[in-house]
N, C-alpha and C positions, 0 to 999 in steps of 0.2 A: 597564298591568299592575300589579296590587297587589303589596304586599310578600310576602303569602302565596303568590301565584301564582309570583312570582319564586323564592321558596324551594323551591316544589315543582319548578319547572323545574331549579333548581340541584340538588335532590335527585335528580331523574331523570338529569341530566347527569353529576353527580359520584359517584353511587352505583350506580344501575341500570346505566348504560352501562359504567362500569368493571368491575362484576361480570360483565357479559356478555363484555367484552373479556378479563377475567381467566380466565373459563371457557374461552373460545376459545383463548387463548394457552396455558393449562394443557393443554388437549387436544392442541394442536399440539406442545407441549414433550414431553408424555407419548408422543405418537406418535414424535417424533424420538428420545427416549430408548429407546423400545422397539426402534426400528430399529437404534440403535447397539448396544444389548445383544444383539439377535438377530444383528447383524453380527459381533460379537465371538464369540458362540457358533458361528456359521456358520464363521468363520475357523478356530476350533479343530477343528471337524468336518472341514473341508476339509484342514487340515494333517494330521489323523490318517489320512484316506483317502490323502493324498499319501504319507505314510510307508509305508502298506501297499502302494501301487503301487510305491514305490521298492524295497521288499523283494521284491515279485514279480519286477520286472525284474532286480534284483540276483541273486535265486535262479536265474532263467533264465540269466543271464550266467555264474553260477558253474557250473552243470551243463554249459553249452556249453563253458566253458573246460576243465572236467574231462574232458569226453568227447573233445575234439579233441586232448588231450595224453596220452591213454592208448591202449592197444592196441585199444580199441573204436572207433577212428576210422573214418570212412566209407571210408578207404583199405583197411581190413581186408577189406572185401567183395571188392575186386579181388584182393588177395593170396590170399584163400580160394579164389576162382575159379581162379586160376593153379595153386595147389597141388592143387586137386581135379582139374583137367584132367590134370596130370602123373601123378597116381596112376592115372587111368584108362588112360593109355598103357602104364604098367608092369604093370598088372593087367588082362589082356584078359578075365578071367572076370567082372570087375565089370560089372554091368548098368546101373550108374547113369550117366546122360548128364551133360554139362557144365551143361545148363540146370537139371537137377535139383539139382546141387551149388550153383549160384548161388542158386537159391530157398532151399535149405536154409541156406546161410550168411546170407542176408538175413534169414531167419526167426529164426535165432539172434541176429543183431544187433538185430533188433526187440525180442526178448525182453529182451536186456541193457539196451537204451536205455529201454524202457518201465519196467523195474524201477528204473532210475536216476531218470528224470524223465519221467512219462507225458505231459507237456504237449507234447512234441516230436511233430509230425505228419508232417514230411518234412524230408529233408536232401539237399542237392544240392551237389556239389563240382565247380566248373569249374576243372579243372587247367590249368596253364600250357602243357601239351603239347596243348591243345585237346580233351582227353578229358573226358567228363562222367560222373560217377557219381551216381546218385540212389537214395535209399532212402526209400520211402513207407510211412507207417504208417496212411494213409488215402488215399482217392482224391484225388490231387492232381497237377497238371501243372506242372512247373517252367518258369520263364521261359526263353525262348531266350537263348543267350549274347549274340547281337548286340543284343537289346533291353536286356539288362542293362548291356552296355558303353556303350550310347547313353544310358542314363538318367543324369540329373544326379547321382544319389546315388553313382554308381560312382566318380567322382573323389574324393568325400569318404571312401569306403571305402578307396581306395588311400592317401589322405593319412593316415588313422588307422593303417594298417599293422598290423593285427591287433586293434585295438580294435573292439568291435561297433558297428554302426549299426542302429537299429531303425526299422521302418516300421509304423505302426499300420493296422488294418483301415479301409478306405475312404479312407485317406490317399493311396495310389497302387495302384489295382486291379491294374495290371500286375505289380507286385511281390508283392502279397499273395495272388494266385491266385484261383481260382474259389470257394474256401472262405472267402476274405476273412479270413485269419489274421494274427496278429502275426508279422512277418517280421524275422529278424535276419540281417544281411549283414556279413561280415568277411573279412579276408585270413587264410587258413590258413597259419600259419608252421611251419616245421620246428623241433621242440623243441630239437634240438642246435645247429643253425647259425643259427636265427632267420631263414632265408630263406623267401621266399614259395613256397608250393606251388600256390596258386590262390585262388579266391574260394569261400567256403562260405556257402550260403544255407540258413537253418534257419527253418522255420515252426512257430509255437507256437499252441496253443489254450489261452488263459489263462482256464480255466473258473472260477477263483477270483474273477475280476473280477465275475461275476454275483453270486456269494455275498457278496462284499464290499459292493456297493452295496445288495443286498437287506437285508443286516444293518443298515446305517445308515438305510435307508429305514424299516424296520420299528421301529427303535429310537425314531425321532421321530414321524413321522406320514406318512400316505399322500399328503400334499400336496407332498412333496418330489420333485424330479426331478434326476437326476445325469447330466452329460454330460462326456465327455472330448473336447476340441477340439484338433486338430493345428495346427501353425503356419501352414498354408495356409488355415485356416478351416474345413476339413472336420471333421465330427463323427465321431470315431473310435468312440465308444461312447455309447449312450443306453439307460439302464436301462428306459425305456418302449418301446424297440424301434420308435420311430416316426421319429426323425430321423437315424438312423445313415446315413452316406454323404452327407448333405446339408450345405449350407454353413450356418454359424451365422448369417450375415447374413439368411437367409430367416426367421429366428425372432425376431431382436432387432436393434435398430439399433446397428451397430458403429461408426458415424461420430460420432453425437451422444449415444450412450448408453454402451455398454460398449466400452472400448478393449482389444482383444484383444492388442495389442502391448505393453501396459503391464506392467511387472514388479511382483512382489508381489501383494497382495490388494486387491480393490475390491468395493464393494457399492453397488447403486443400485436405486431403485424405478422400474420402467419396464414397458412392454408386451412380453410374451414370448408368441409364438404367438397373438397376439390377445387375451390375458388380462393384466390388471394383476398383476404379480408382483414379488417381491423377488429380484433376481438377484445372486449372489455369484460372483466369479471368483478362483481361486487359481493362481499359477504353480507347476507341479509341480516344476520345477528338476531334471529328469532328464537334463540334457545330459551330465553326467559319466558316465552309464551308457550313452550312445550314443543316447538318445531325443531327438527334436527338441523344439521349443518347444511343449510340450503344456500346455494349460490345463484345469483342473478347474472345471466350472460347476455350481452348485447353484441350482435355481429353486424358490422357495417361493410358493405361492398367496397373494396379498394378502388374500383373503377369510379365510384361516386366521389371518393376523396381526392383522387388524382386528377379529376377534371379541372379544377382551379389551378393545380400545379402546372399542368400542360400549358395553360394560358400564360402563366407567369414565365414559364420557360421560353415561350415564343417572344415575349416582350424583352426578355434578357438577351436573346440572340440578336434582336434588332438593335438594342442599345449597344451591345458589344461591337456589332459591325460598324455602327456610326463612330464609335470611339476609336476603332482601328483605322478608319479612313482619316480621321482628324490627326491621329498619331503619325500616319504616313506623311501627311502634309507638313506637320511640324518637323519630322525628320529630314525632309527634303530642304526645308527652309534654313535650318540651323546646322546641318551636318558639315557643311563646307568650313564654316568658322571653327567648329569643334575639331575638324580634321587638321586644320592649319595649326591650331594650338597644340594638338597632340604631337605633330611632327616637330614643332619647336621644342617640346619637352623631351622628345626622344633624342634629338641632337644634343641637348644639354646633358642627358644621361650618358650618352656615349663619350662626351668629353670628360665627365666625372669618372667613367670607367677607365679612361686612359690615364687618370691620375691628376687631372686638373680640378682640384677642389675649389678653385676660385670661380668656377662657372656659376652663373645665376640666370634665372629666367625672368624676363621683364614682367612686372605686375601691371596689367592693363585692365581697366574696368572695375566693376564692383560685383560681378556675378561669381559663380562657383569656380570659373577658370582662374580668377585672380586668387581665390583661396587656395587652389591647387598649386599655382605658381609660388605663392608665399610658403605653402607647406613644403614644396620641393626645396626652396632656398633654405628653409630652416633645417630640413633633413640633411642637406649637404654640409651646413655649418656644424650640425651635431655630429655627423660622421667624422669631420675633420678633428673635432674635439676628442672624440672617442679614439681615433687613431693615435693621437698624442698620448692619451692615457694608456693605451695598450703598449705603446713603445716603452713608456716608463715602467709599466708593470712587467714587461718582458725583461727589461734590464735588471730589475730587482730580483726576478725569478732566476735569471742566470747567475746572479751573484749568490743567491741562496743555494742554488744547486752546486756551485763551485765550492762553497763553504761546506756543504754536505759531503762532497768527495774528500775534502781535506780532513773532515771530522770522522769519517767512517772508521779509519784505523789510525789512531794516534801513535806516533813512534814511541812516545814515553810509556804509554800503556803496554805496547807490544814489548818494549825492552824489559819492563818490570815483569811481565808475564813469563818471558823467556828466561830471565834470571831466576825466577822462582822455580821454573821447571828444571833448570840446571842444578839448583841447590838440592832439589828432590832426587835428581839422578845421582848426585854425588853421595847422598845419604842412602842410596839403594831403595828408595821408596817408589818401586816400579808401578804399583797400583795407583798411587797418587799422581805419578807422572802421566800415566795413561788417562786418568780422569782430566787432568789439566789440559793435556793435548786435545782430548776429545772436545772439551768445552771451548777451547780456543778455535778448534776447527769449526764448531757450530757458529761461532761469531763470524769467522771468515766466510762461511757458506752463506749466511744471510747477507753479509755486506756486499759480496760480489754478485748477488743475483741481479738480473737486469730489470726485473719487475719493480715498478714503483710502489705497488701495494702488495702486502702479504696478509695472510690470515692472522687473527689475533693469537691463535695457538702458536704459530711460528714466531711471532713477535715476543710472546712470553717465554718461549724456549730460548731465544737469543738473550732475553733479559736475565733469565735464570743462569745461563752460562756465564754471563758477565758478572753477576752477583757472586757466583761460586768462586770465580777467579779472584775477585776483589776480597772476598771473605777469607780466602787463604792468605792473601797478602796482609790483610788487616784483621787477623783472627780475633783479637779481643776488642776491636773497635766498634763493630756493629753486628746486628742480626737482622734478618728480614723475613717477611711473610707476603704471600701472594694469594689474593682471594678474588677469583673471577669465575662466574657461573659457566658451566659447560655449554649452556645454550648460546652463549655469546662467542664461542670459540670459532665458529665458521664465518663470522663477519670479517670484513677486511679493514686494514689500517695502513697508513703510510709507513713504509719500512723505516726502522731506527727512530721511532717516535718516543718510546718509553725509556730506552737506555740512557739517552742524554739527561733526562730528568732525574733518574736515579743517580747518575754520575754526579750531578750537581749537588745532591745531598751528601754523597761520600766525600767529595773534594772540598766542599765549602760548608755544608751544614754541620759536619762532625769535626771541623778544624779546631783543634785545641781543647776538646772536651775531655773530662776526666770521668765519664760514666759510659755505660753501654748504650751506643746509639741503636735506634730502631727505625727500620724502613718498612712501611706497609703499603702495598700496591693493591688497589681494589677497582672494581668496575661495576656499573649498574646501568639499566635502561632508564632514560629520561625522555619520555614521549617517543619520538621517532629517532632519537639520538642515543649515543653511548657515551657515558662520562667515565673517564679514568681518574682516579685520585692517587697521587703519590705523596705520602705523608712521612715526615721524619720528626724526630725530637731533638734536632740540632740547635745551633746557636741562633737560628732565625736571621731575619734581615732588618737592618735599622730603618727608621722612619725616613731618613734622607735617601737611602737606596730605593725604598718603596715609592717615594714621591717621584724619583727619577724614572722608575719603571712605569708608573701610571702615566706620567706626562709623555713618555715615548710610546705608550700604547703597546708595548712589547714588540714593536716593529722597527724601531731605530736601534741598530745593532752596534754603532760605533762605540758608545759608552760601555757596552757590555763586553767588548772584545779586547779587554785589557790583559796583558800578560802577567802571569804570577811571577813575582821576583824570586821565589824559591825554586820553581821548576821550569820556568820559561814557557809554560803552557798557557794557552788562551783561557781566560776565566769566563765562564758563562757562555761559551761558544755554542754548546748543545742546546740550551734553553732558548736562546734567541733564534737559532736555526730552526728548531721545531716550531716555534711560534710563526715565523715567516712561511715555512713550508705548509703548515696547516691552513693558514689564511689564504695563501695563493691557490692551493689545491681544492679546498672545500668551499671557500668564500668567507666574507667578512663575519658571518655569524658563528664561525667555528674558530678554535684555537685554544690558547692557554689563559687560565685565570690563576693568579698568584695571591695567596693569603699567608701573611707571616707577621711575626713580631719578635723583637729581641728576647732571647732565652725562652721562646715559646714554640719553637719549631716552625716548620714551613709545610704548607699544603699547596700542591699544584694540581689544578683541575684541567684535564685535557678533554675537550668536547669534539666528537666527530659524528657524522651522520651514520645511521644504522643501515647496513646494506647486506645483500646476500653474499655468502662465502663462495669461494672458488669451488 
């Protein structure tokens, strides 16, 4: 594929596709924003309707309270009948019958009630003496006392002791009657003594409900639908007069879609009655007025909402097309200059690849190509510097590895170990000879392994073998202890890391002491690292030596590789070697830290990264 073809593919991949993705994402974002804004508007509308419903119920409660606490109580019917019958007995000339008097008094009561609040359609008082008084303003049959008392709502009415309890149409047909009216049930209390007189059932026809929803429907659009849903899921009211009395679950998914038990407001896009719609639910919060857990649901046709989005999408397509044409023109005008610059950079890269680090790209102009040329030149310069650093680092690493090979098996140590074994053999100490040979074999086995890293368990086994051999040689010189958690044993460590540190304590820390020396090796986790501590109670290190160690950073080995005049062995070879090996292998953040003072002993901390075991 030629460079021009690659640029065209890049143009398609980085311009055309992003523009397409941008358009799609913008459309989806606009759709989401539209839904959110419409949800906010819907929430305000539902809250306004909720306040009107609240006022309606409050007004009905007010007139109900007013009526039952005045002389126009339903009990006045019975009193009027009794007084009318007494008048007939005293006036034999009066031709009016008790039935006529009862009808007359009921008619007067109807007139007074209707003038006060015409929404009341029937009133029934179930007195405590099992008498029942009913006043109807329309054809209505009251519920039987036995059915009322067996209804679950009866206990709630008694519990509220005078406060109203509302039952909506279609919520419980037995309570709302054949006319399916809003029904209020309450305990009728005596005004003076606040004792119960009975149960009062009042049925209302809230005709204002139709006008309320018609108003909000006409104010917006004909694609809105309002429903009032009771706590049991039955639809109390539907302004479309199609779903009243049915369960809301027949029209919308109430398990995975709308949660009718959730408090507050919620809006979602889902299928309602087979059509994609935007459904909003608002908690009416009418419980304090005696109404159950009613929800107000507004359904808006998705087709209505998506009309404006389609228009926006068409405009976005037009704008995207124009942008693509302009981008193609720009590509044709500037691609040749860009291609020439890229070819120049490619040639320079090939020269660098052949090893010519003196190659540079001319910096021409002040645009991005000049920045690229400057960056390329800086990169080549930096690569040249890094190569020099790597060469120096490799040189030091090879030197450290060579010293490691020299320090793996010291002839002096081997000679002493074999001499000790010979003495044991002469003394017929076969068991001790076996142990010494076994420990020496362990040391050799670890030393000759080709792997650079071994497990901590293997390193400690090598260390213990070394300490046991040295302890036999210097039986009364020192004692040791090793404290490493079993959880750390499977991690890996550079081979022959701990043994040179312990060797340093035996050869130099306990030199000339007249007391029992002690070596303690421990390890613990420090964050994502493992820290080993080699502690001894030897003669320590002088301030002059410590200053030399600090100034060298534990990396300059020349001063530390001085030979011992007594034995001819190199002094400090192991410690310096370990310091270099750790730093080279793990990085500058790892290695050895030395803490010591004259006659106070020495502590060497060895820090390595924590890793999985083999």
